[in-house]
N, C-alpha and C positions, 0 to 999 in steps of 0.2 A: 321758486326763487332759490338761488344759491346763497347760503349764509355760512358765516363762521359761527362757532359757538360763542356764548356769552363769556365764557372763561377765556377764550382766545382773544376776544375783543378787549376784555379787561387787561390781558397780558400786553397787548400793544399799547394800551394807555399807560400801564406801569412802566414798560420799557421806554416809552417816549418821555415820561416824567424823569426817569433816571438819565436819559440821554442829554437832557438839557444841562446837566452838570455831571458829566461822565466820570470824573475822578472822585466824586463823593461816594461815601458809603451810606447805605440806606437801611433802616430797620423796617420791618413789616408795619410796626405801629406808626412810624412817620409817614409812610406811603399811604396807609389806610386813612389816616387823619387828613392828609392833604388832598387825596383824591376822592374821599368819601366813599370808599369801597370797604366792605367788612374786612376786619383783620384776618379772620380765618380764610377768607377767599384770597387775600393778598399773600398770606403765608403759603398757601397751596401753590399759587402762581410762582412765587419766588423759588420754591423747592423744585418745581418742574423745570423752570428756566435754568436753574443751577445744574440740575441733572442733564439738561440738554447742552451744557457747556456754554451758555450764553451769559451766565452770571458766576461770579466768584463769591464764596461765602467765607467770612472771617468770624471766628468765635471771640468771645471776650467782652469786656466792658465797652469797648469802642467798636464792637463787631457789627456785622450786618452784611449786606449784599452790595456788590459793585459790578459794573459791566465787565465781562471777561475780555472784551475787545472794544476797540473804538466803534462808535455808532455807525460810521461809514463801512465797517467790516461785518455788520450784522444785518442780514436780510429779513424781510417780513416772512418769507418762506421758512426760514429757520425758526422764527418765533412760533409760527403755526405748527410746525413739526414737533417742537418741544412740548407744546401744550396738548396737541391732539394725540401724540404718541405714535402716529404712523405718518408716512409721507402723504401730502395732499393729493387727493383724487376725487373727482366729481362722482364717480360710481365706485362700487366696491372693487370691481375688477381692474379699474384703471390705476389703482395705487399698489395693491397687493394681490398677486395672482393666487388663484386657488380658493378664494373666499366665496365667490358666487357659484351657486349650483348650476346656473345657466351658462356659465362661462364657455364650456366646450362647444356648444352649438350656437353661440351668439355671433351674428353676422356683423354687428356694429361695435364690438369690443375695441377693435383697433382704432376706430374713429373717436370713441370716448377717451382712449389713451392719448390720442393726438391732441384733443381739446384740453385734457388735463395737463399735458406737457406744456402747451402754450400758456396756460394760466400760471403754471409753476414758474416758467421762465419770466413772465411778467412780474410775479411776486419776488423772484430772486433779484430782479432789477431795481426793486425799491428797498432802500436801506433805512435803518433806524434814523440816520441823519436826515434822510428825506422826509420822514414822518414829522419831524419837529419843525420843519420849515413851514411858514404860513403859505397857504395855497389860495390863489385868487381865481375864482371861477367867474368867467364873464358869460352872461347869458344863461339860459336854461340848459341843464345837462340831461339829455334824454336817457334815463336809466332803463326803462322798459315801457312798453305800450300796453295800456289797459283799455279794453273795449268798455266804454262807459255803460252800455246796456247791461253787460255781464256784471260789472261792478255794482250796479244798482239791483242786481238779483233777478233780472228779467231774462232768463235763459231762453225762453221761447223766442224772444226778439232776435237772438243770435242764431236761431235755427235749431236749438237743442230741445229735446223733449225729456220730460222726467216722468 
């Protein structure tokens, strides 16, 4: 299963919270209290997002963080990049060349890069403004298929031996 980290998930929640009132300034304490996420975690997220130029920081009594740009100008891909520290990639070699020791002889590297690029384009097409809009899902959404026999732990039924 492909997943983003818990920190990145929290960052999208924090940014969505801030996007609902984009001109306000927010403290880590305020966000932590409202979202019920630990203040140290919120502080870390805010610093990473500011370092990624997605938030502006103001010092002083009325200080805090605010969005650096309008919510419609911030993509989900940018939030992921700011938190993860490297561009999104499904495999090591699909985001940063030279990391994987198997890279030189890998026959499918180009295909993983193609898949990663398609996902990146999709994430670039979803803005922070999109995240705060309510979504209506009609009917079941097939996310993945699970073989019920395997899910129940009966590997032999699926033709596998242990």
